[in-house]
Backbone bond lengths (Angstrom), bond angles and torsions (degrees), N, CA, C in turn:
res aa  C-N    CA-C-N  psi(-1)  N-CA   C-N-CA  omega(-1)  CA-C   N-CA-C  phi
1 M - - - 1.453 - - 1.510 108.90 -
2 A 1.339 117.69 135.96 1.453 121.86 -178.12 1.508 109.74 -148.38
3 K 1.378 115.30 164.93 1.454 121.20 177.66 1.512 109.41 -110.88
4 D 1.348 116.43 138.82 1.446 119.41 175.36 1.516 109.63 -86.35
5 K 1.332 117.34 -176.09 1.455 121.09 -175.76 1.513 112.26 -62.69
6 G 1.296 117.56 -27.34 1.456 120.85 179.65 1.511 113.92 -84.49
7 G 1.335 116.70 -1.04 1.455 120.72 179.01 1.504 114.22 91.07
8 A 1.336 117.48 -3.59 1.464 120.24 179.76 1.526 109.78 -72.67
9 V 1.303 115.78 146.46 1.456 121.30 -179.08 1.519 109.49 -92.95
10 S 1.330 115.84 128.24 1.460 120.30 175.35 1.515 108.92 -108.81
11 V 1.321 116.77 143.31 1.457 122.41 -177.44 1.514 108.85 -119.97
12 D 1.334 116.17 126.38 1.453 121.35 178.06 1.519 109.34 -101.08
13 A 1.324 116.71 127.09 1.460 120.54 176.96 1.520 109.72 -70.34
14 S 1.326 116.36 142.14 1.460 120.90 179.80 1.518 109.79 -81.36
15 Q 1.339 116.19 133.62 1.464 120.98 -179.51 1.525 110.03 -87.57
16 G 1.342 115.59 126.96 1.458 119.46 -179.06 1.518 113.30 -61.52
17 A 1.349 116.83 -30.76 1.460 120.17 -178.77 1.520 112.10 -67.30
18 K 1.335 117.48 -19.59 1.457 121.10 179.67 1.526 112.37 -92.40
19 K 1.328 117.53 -2.14 1.459 121.45 175.61 1.532 108.21 -97.72
20 V 1.325 116.10 117.89 1.457 121.21 -169.02 1.522 110.01 -125.74
21 L 1.331 116.39 140.74 1.461 121.90 178.13 1.526 111.47 -91.27
22 Y 1.327 115.07 136.51 1.462 122.88 168.57 1.527 107.09 -117.18
23 L 1.323 116.37 140.39 1.463 120.80 -174.77 1.528 110.95 -134.96
24 R 1.345 114.96 155.00 1.466 120.58 177.04 1.523 108.87 -161.16
25 L 1.319 117.00 143.42 1.451 120.40 168.89 1.529 108.44 -64.29
26 R 1.311 116.69 132.08 1.463 118.79 -178.96 1.528 111.48 -60.84
27 S 1.343 116.26 -33.33 1.467 120.19 179.52 1.524 112.67 -67.48
28 E 1.367 116.80 -18.84 1.461 120.62 -179.96 1.526 112.57 -94.46
29 R 1.328 117.08 5.77 1.463 121.43 -177.43 1.536 112.86 -52.14
30 P 1.345 120.08 -41.91 1.472 118.45 -178.38 1.529 113.87 -74.06
31 F 1.328 117.36 -11.74 1.464 119.30 -166.36 1.533 115.21 -114.39
32 K 1.326 118.55 -21.91 1.465 118.41 -174.84 1.520 111.44 -151.37
33 D 1.328 114.79 158.37 1.459 120.93 176.12 1.519 109.87 -76.84
34 A 1.326 115.54 157.17 1.454 119.70 170.48 1.524 108.97 -66.07
35 Q 1.326 116.33 153.17 1.459 121.20 -177.14 1.530 110.26 -122.91
36 R 1.326 114.56 145.27 1.458 120.58 177.02 1.526 109.88 -73.58
37 L 1.333 116.49 135.81 1.458 120.83 175.86 1.523 108.51 -73.21
38 P 1.343 118.83 112.48 1.469 119.49 -177.55 1.529 111.95 -74.78
39 L 1.325 114.56 153.00 1.467 122.82 176.61 1.517 112.79 56.33
40 Q 1.332 115.45 31.09 1.451 120.23 174.33 1.521 109.00 -69.63
41 T 1.308 117.11 132.16 1.461 120.86 179.48 1.520 112.75 -103.22
42 K 1.342 116.05 -25.68 1.464 118.06 -175.74 1.519 109.38 -166.54
43 H 1.334 116.01 142.90 1.457 119.74 163.81 1.519 108.44 -144.83
44 T 1.319 115.55 148.32 1.460 121.93 -176.15 1.515 109.17 -132.72
45 I 1.334 116.10 119.98 1.463 120.75 175.08 1.520 108.05 -87.34
46 K 1.330 116.22 123.72 1.466 121.55 -178.32 1.524 110.12 -116.86
47 E 1.322 115.41 140.12 1.460 122.04 172.96 1.521 107.96 -127.79
48 D 1.318 115.76 131.44 1.464 120.66 -179.02 1.526 109.79 -136.50
49 R 1.303 114.62 147.53 1.464 120.84 171.30 1.522 107.81 -138.57
50 S 1.305 116.54 122.69 1.462 119.82 177.44 1.524 108.97 -71.35
51 V 1.319 114.78 140.83 1.467 120.35 179.47 1.520 108.35 -120.93
52 D 1.311 115.25 119.01 1.464 121.40 178.19 1.520 109.81 -96.94
53 T 1.313 115.60 148.92 1.464 120.75 178.51 1.523 109.53 -117.10
54 A 1.323 115.09 119.96 1.467 120.45 176.66 1.521 108.36 -97.05
55 Q 1.315 116.01 127.33 1.457 120.91 -179.74 1.527 110.26 -85.11
56 T 1.324 115.33 126.62 1.461 121.32 176.12 1.534 108.92 -122.07
57 K 1.315 116.48 174.35 1.467 120.38 178.01 1.516 111.54 -67.08
58 D 1.339 116.80 -17.86 1.460 120.67 179.02 1.534 111.86 -100.42
59 G 1.323 116.95 7.11 1.461 120.48 179.86 1.524 111.99 116.73
60 G 1.319 114.68 -178.41 1.453 119.68 -178.34 1.520 112.07 -76.61
61 V 1.343 115.41 143.70 1.456 121.87 177.80 1.524 107.55 -124.03
62 A 1.356 116.34 123.54 1.460 120.63 -179.06 1.520 110.52 -78.80
63 A 1.320 115.00 138.15 1.463 121.39 177.74 1.519 108.71 -132.09
64 G 1.324 116.07 129.85 1.462 120.95 -178.50 1.517 112.12 -68.17
65 G 1.341 115.50 137.62 1.455 120.72 178.39 1.516 111.55 -107.41
66 A 1.331 116.30 -149.78 1.461 121.61 -174.68 1.518 111.23 -71.36
67 Y 1.346 115.92 144.61 1.466 123.44 176.78 1.527 108.98 -99.23
68 T 1.339 116.64 136.92 1.458 120.97 175.49 1.528 109.50 -134.33
69 S 1.325 115.62 148.28 1.463 122.50 178.07 1.518 108.08 -135.87
70 S 1.336 117.07 140.17 1.462 120.33 -178.14 1.522 110.30 -153.12
71 I 1.334 115.91 163.76 1.461 122.29 175.46 1.528 108.11 -126.99
72 D 1.334 116.67 116.81 1.460 121.46 171.36 1.528 107.78 -82.78
73 I 1.336 116.59 129.88 1.462 121.51 -173.21 1.523 109.70 -125.26
74 E 1.346 115.98 134.15 1.461 121.96 173.71 1.522 108.99 -132.22
75 A 1.346 115.84 140.99 1.460 121.07 177.85 1.516 108.63 -152.76
76 L 1.341 115.59 157.67 1.452 119.44 174.07 1.523 109.60 -68.27
77 D 1.319 115.76 141.63 1.463 122.07 -178.69 1.525 108.91 -93.08
78 V 1.328 116.22 109.74 1.463 121.37 -179.15 1.517 109.18 -129.42
79 K 1.336 115.49 160.11 1.460 120.34 177.29 1.527 109.81 -74.37
80 N 1.324 115.13 157.97 1.467 121.72 177.21 1.526 111.85 56.50
81 N 1.331 114.90 49.43 1.465 121.56 176.05 1.528 107.64 -112.99
82 P 1.339 117.97 89.84 1.468 120.36 -173.69 1.523 113.56 -63.72
83 V 1.335 118.69 -28.99 1.460 120.24 179.59 1.528 109.96 -70.49
84 A 1.328 117.42 -44.32 1.467 120.36 176.87 1.530 110.41 -63.84
85 D 1.328 117.26 -39.47 1.472 120.37 177.64 1.528 110.27 -62.22
86 M 1.336 116.84 -41.69 1.462 121.03 178.12 1.519 111.12 -63.01
87 M 1.346 116.60 -41.24 1.460 120.50 179.07 1.529 111.21 -64.29
88 H 1.340 116.51 -44.26 1.463 120.87 179.65 1.530 110.54 -62.34
89 Y 1.319 116.09 -41.93 1.472 121.59 177.28 1.535 110.31 -61.60
90 A 1.337 116.92 -42.33 1.461 120.84 -179.92 1.527 110.66 -63.18
91 M 1.342 117.27 -40.67 1.457 120.19 178.99 1.521 110.92 -64.74
92 Q 1.322 117.24 -45.73 1.458 121.06 -177.42 1.533 112.49 -65.13
93 N 1.329 116.34 -30.17 1.469 120.51 -174.81 1.525 113.47 -109.13
94 N 1.353 116.24 11.45 1.458 121.27 174.98 1.523 112.14 56.20
95 L 1.347 116.21 46.80 1.459 122.05 -177.97 1.521 110.63 -104.84
96 K 1.330 115.79 143.11 1.462 121.03 -179.62 1.531 110.96 -72.13
97 L 1.337 114.56 139.77 1.460 122.52 173.41 1.522 109.39 -111.80
98 E 1.323 115.20 147.67 1.454 121.16 167.11 1.519 107.78 -97.50
99 A 1.333 117.14 142.02 1.467 121.10 -178.98 1.521 110.18 -135.87
100 W 1.316 115.46 134.54 1.457 123.28 173.67 1.525 108.73 -121.86
101 E 1.310 117.42 138.03 1.453 121.82 165.75 1.520 106.86 -108.71
102 L 1.329 116.43 116.05 1.458 121.66 176.42 1.518 109.48 -101.89
103 D 1.316 115.82 135.12 1.462 121.27 179.84 1.525 108.27 -107.59
104 F 1.344 116.37 103.41 1.455 120.48 -178.10 1.526 112.46 -76.15
105 D 1.324 117.26 -0.12 1.459 122.15 170.66 1.528 111.38 -94.44
106 D 1.331 117.28 0.85 1.459 120.70 -172.69 1.531 110.79 -132.52
107 P 1.351 117.91 71.81 1.455 120.10 179.42 1.528 111.51 -70.48
108 V 1.327 116.12 152.95 1.460 121.34 174.35 1.528 108.30 -76.14
109 L 1.331 116.93 135.18 1.459 121.97 -177.96 1.519 111.12 -102.08
110 D 1.333 115.64 147.48 1.463 119.59 175.12 1.521 109.97 -83.62
111 D 1.352 116.97 -175.26 1.462 121.07 -176.04 1.532 112.29 -63.43
112 A 1.339 116.42 -22.89 1.458 120.50 179.45 1.524 112.29 -89.70
113 G 1.330 116.69 2.12 1.457 120.26 178.94 1.515 114.23 83.38
114 K 1.348 116.94 14.27 1.458 120.38 179.70 1.527 110.26 -101.62
115 P 1.344 117.98 144.59 1.471 120.45 -179.18 1.530 111.61 -61.61
116 I 1.320 116.18 134.19 1.460 121.56 172.84 1.525 107.61 -78.87
117 P 1.333 119.30 127.21 1.468 121.02 -175.22 1.528 112.76 -53.83
118 N 1.342 114.41 130.98 1.471 122.75 171.66 1.532 113.92 62.32
119 T 1.328 118.29 20.77 1.462 121.23 -176.59 1.526 109.27 -121.01
120 Y 1.328 116.10 126.16 1.466 120.74 -172.28 1.525 110.68 -134.53
121 H 1.329 114.92 153.46 1.458 119.83 174.66 1.529 109.67 -69.91
122 S 1.318 115.18 150.31 1.466 119.65 -175.71 1.523 110.34 -146.05
123 L 1.335 114.43 163.42 1.461 122.87 169.12 1.524 107.34 -120.86
124 Y 1.341 116.66 144.36 1.471 119.87 -173.85 1.518 111.11 -144.94
125 N 1.336 115.21 145.11 1.462 122.11 164.75 1.523 108.48 -171.81
126 T 1.319 115.53 178.41 1.459 122.47 177.17 1.523 109.15 -113.09
127 G 1.344 115.60 161.70 1.453 118.47 179.58 1.515 111.99 -175.65
128 L 1.332 114.50 -176.83 1.457 122.93 -179.95 1.526 109.98 -122.03
129 L 1.331 116.54 141.71 1.462 121.22 173.90 1.525 109.34 -79.37
130 N 1.330 116.64 133.27 1.468 118.86 -176.17 1.521 113.27 -104.53
131 G 1.333 118.42 10.56 1.459 120.46 178.13 1.517 110.62 176.35
132 W 1.332 114.99 172.77 1.465 120.70 179.18 1.522 108.46 -150.18
133 E 1.324 116.39 123.50 1.460 121.71 -178.02 1.521 109.19 -127.52
134 A 1.338 116.64 126.30 1.462 122.04 177.56 1.518 108.42 -117.96
135 D 1.342 116.57 109.95 1.457 121.79 -179.18 1.519 110.37 -86.35
136 A 1.320 116.79 144.71 1.465 122.82 175.02 1.514 108.12 -133.12
137 D 1.330 115.43 74.59 1.462 122.32 -178.21 1.527 109.23 -81.07
138 V 1.309 117.56 132.60 1.462 121.50 -176.71 1.528 111.88 -65.02
139 E 1.338 117.69 -26.31 1.455 120.76 -176.25 1.520 113.90 -102.39
140 N 1.336 118.18 -5.52 1.452 120.49 -176.11 1.517 110.48 -134.45
141 N 1.343 115.21 169.29 1.450 120.28 176.28 1.526 110.24 -66.06
142 S 1.325 116.43 146.37 1.458 120.66 175.93 1.532 109.35 -66.82
143 T 1.318 115.73 140.26 1.460 120.24 -178.46 1.522 110.36 -130.92
144 I 1.325 115.13 158.05 1.462 121.55 171.02 1.524 107.92 -114.72
145 K 1.329 116.01 143.11 1.457 122.00 179.85 1.520 108.85 -135.22
146 T 1.312 116.32 137.93 1.455 120.46 177.75 1.519 108.58 -157.16
147 T 1.325 116.64 168.48 1.459 122.26 178.33 1.518 109.49 -129.70
148 L 1.318 115.40 128.25 1.463 122.10 177.44 1.521 108.08 -99.17
149 V 1.325 116.37 111.88 1.458 121.98 179.41 1.527 107.88 -86.84
150 M 1.342 116.16 119.15 1.449 121.32 -169.98 1.529 112.84 -87.34
151 D 1.334 114.74 158.39 1.466 121.92 175.95 1.528 109.30 -87.73
152 G 1.315 116.43 64.91 1.455 120.23 -178.69 1.516 111.23 98.41
153 P 1.335 117.07 -169.97 1.469 120.96 -176.65 1.520 112.42 -70.22
154 M 1.344 116.18 154.52 1.456 121.31 174.79 1.526 109.27 -67.70
155 L 1.334 116.25 140.40 1.453 122.61 -175.95 1.517 109.92 -104.72
156 G 1.330 117.15 131.33 1.451 121.27 -178.82 1.520 112.77 -76.96
157 G 1.331 116.02 144.29 1.458 120.94 177.94 1.512 109.80 -164.56
158 Q 1.320 116.45 -156.96 1.453 121.47 176.58 1.520 109.76 -148.09
159 E 1.327 115.84 147.82 1.451 122.11 -175.94 1.527 109.94 -132.09
160 V 1.344 115.08 147.43 1.463 121.99 174.23 1.525 108.00 -99.56
161 V 1.329 116.93 128.73 1.454 122.52 -177.80 1.525 108.79 -120.78
162 E 1.334 116.62 138.52 1.460 120.57 179.43 1.527 111.00 -65.09
163 S 1.331 115.95 151.18 1.468 121.04 -176.35 1.517 112.08 -59.66
164 D 1.345 117.47 -40.79 1.459 119.09 -178.49 1.522 111.17 -66.50
165 E 1.320 117.27 -29.19 1.463 120.80 177.62 1.533 110.04 -69.84
166 I 1.337 116.58 -38.80 1.464 120.62 176.88 1.523 109.86 -63.44
167 D 1.330 116.57 -41.91 1.461 120.30 178.34 1.520 110.99 -61.67
168 E 1.331 116.95 -39.25 1.466 120.59 178.60 1.520 110.58 -62.71
169 V 1.320 116.92 -41.14 1.454 120.24 -179.12 1.521 109.88 -64.99
170 K 1.328 117.58 -42.19 1.460 119.94 178.69 1.524 110.53 -63.71
171 L 1.332 116.67 -41.06 1.461 120.47 179.35 1.529 110.07 -65.28
172 Y 1.311 116.05 -44.01 1.466 121.19 179.17 1.529 110.37 -59.26
173 Y 1.321 116.18 -40.15 1.460 120.37 179.68 1.521 110.66 -63.13
174 H 1.330 116.46 -42.84 1.464 118.74 -178.52 1.526 111.43 -70.97
175 I 1.324 117.62 -37.53 1.463 120.32 179.76 1.530 110.10 -61.46
176 L 1.318 116.87 -40.97 1.458 119.73 -178.07 1.523 112.32 -65.97
177 K 1.318 116.35 -22.47 1.454 119.18 -177.66 1.527 113.02 -79.56
178 G 1.318 118.22 -12.36 1.464 120.02 -179.32 1.512 110.64 -137.92
179 E 1.301 117.20 174.88 1.454 122.27 177.89 1.518 109.72 -97.76
180 Q 1.340 115.48 127.10 1.458 122.52 178.10 1.527 111.56 53.89
181 G 1.340 115.23 37.94 1.450 119.91 175.17 1.513 115.36 79.38
182 I 1.338 118.30 4.04 1.462 121.53 -179.58 1.526 108.75 -91.08
183 A 1.326 116.11 128.21 1.460 119.98 -178.47 1.525 110.19 -64.65
184 P 1.316 118.53 136.17 1.467 120.62 -179.78 1.521 111.36 -74.81
185 E 1.313 115.73 162.08 1.455 120.49 175.21 1.526 108.76 -72.15
186 P 1.335 117.86 134.18 1.469 119.56 -179.93 1.525 111.23 -66.65
187 L 1.332 115.93 145.21 1.453 120.79 177.08 1.525 110.74 -75.89
188 Y 1.325 116.19 -24.56 1.464 120.31 -177.81 1.524 108.54 -151.76
189 E 1.316 117.08 134.51 1.452 121.81 176.79 1.523 108.67 -112.52
190 P 1.346 117.11 116.33 1.464 118.95 -177.61 1.523 112.05 -66.52
191 Q 1.317 115.77 147.50 1.458 121.17 178.68 1.515 109.63 -73.12
192 T 1.344 117.18 133.77 1.458 121.43 -176.72 1.522 112.97 -116.71
193 K 1.304 118.09 -1.78 1.456 120.44 177.51 1.524 109.21 -153.68
194 T 1.331 115.08 159.57 1.466 120.68 179.61 1.517 109.64 -74.93
195 E 1.325 115.62 128.96 1.452 119.71 179.31 1.526 110.21 -79.30
196 T 1.338 115.44 138.49 1.450 119.71 176.72 1.527 109.73 -73.68
197 P 1.319 116.85 122.00 1.478 117.34 -177.24 1.525 111.53 -62.95
198 V 1.300 116.11 142.80 1.468 122.06 178.57 1.514 108.54 -94.05
199 N 1.344 116.29 120.13 1.471 120.36 179.72 1.528 109.63 -72.93
200 P 1.323 115.76 130.48 1.476 117.63 178.94 1.523 110.94 -64.74
201 T 1.293 115.52 147.65 1.472 119.92 178.69 1.527 109.44 -70.24
202 P 1.338 116.87 124.49 1.479 117.98 -179.02 1.522 111.87 -66.84
């Protein structure tokens, strides 16, 4: 969110392709950095609270129930994917995972309002995977799907990411937009100059 010269507030929508998951086995916290899930196509953070209704003589009264938080994760299924292998191992062995969502559209700003290099806002928590699904569709790429059930709500923070990792994320984003690295045809090309009107034939 920013203000223009006239003081009006402009709001920029966050791009889902710039929100990236990093994962790590909690038991490996002392030994290795979290790793980005490669070829991720989609993830969805869900928050739910069950609401019970108690019937009284004056009508129903809503009462808040249990809170749950989870992340639905989808990625292309490829060979030699150590992060996916780690996730599958964690699900099979009931091991806790740490998860970060980094938003590369949302850098942390310094006191002067300028982006701090390589530093981005993040969400974090731990959880368990409750399943593992590997699709093999004859007409589409094979995908893996799973859900990470979190230990409560995601916690806001900030993370420092190496420059080469940021470059990888940008490259990954562009690759997903086309086939075999070829840029797709734009759906719309904005006008960049005034068209000369065509005089009708008298």
